[in-house]
N, C-alpha and C positions, 0 to 999 in steps of 0.2 A: 504494500500500500504506500502511496505517496507520503503520507504522514510519517510512517516509520522510516522511510529513506531520508526524509528531511531531518528528522530528529537524530538519526544516526550521523548524518553529515555534520550537523551542528555540534554534536557531542565530541566529535574529533577536535573541534576548536574550543571545547569547554563552554559552549553556549547552550543555554536551555530555553525552550519556549515557555512563555508564561501561559497560564490556563486560557487567557483570552486569545493569545496568538494561536495556540493549539486548536481552539474551537474555530477560529477563522480559517485555518488551513484545512480542517476537516470539512467545513462548509464549502470551501472551494473544491476540494476533492469530490464531494458529493454533488457538485453542480448547483448548490444553493445560491452561491454568489459568483460573480464574474471575476476574472483576473484583475480588472481595473478596480473593482470594489475591494478586493483583497488588498491590493497595493495601497489604495487610499486609506483603508482602515489600519493597516500595519504602520504606515507613516504617522497616522494620528496617534496610535498607541506609543510609538517611539518618542514623539514630541512630548506627550504627557509624562512619560518616564523620565525624560531629560529635565523637564521643568520641576519635577518632584524632588 
């Protein structure tokens, strides 16, 4: 599954998905959201994390 491959790739770099990011990736893999929506939402989460 796409999610497992992405998580494994990130783990190589010691990066872990937040629960929100994991849900977004699952929604994308399931066809619930488009790639553009995924990208937009991930950028929004990143901005929020940097501001905190």
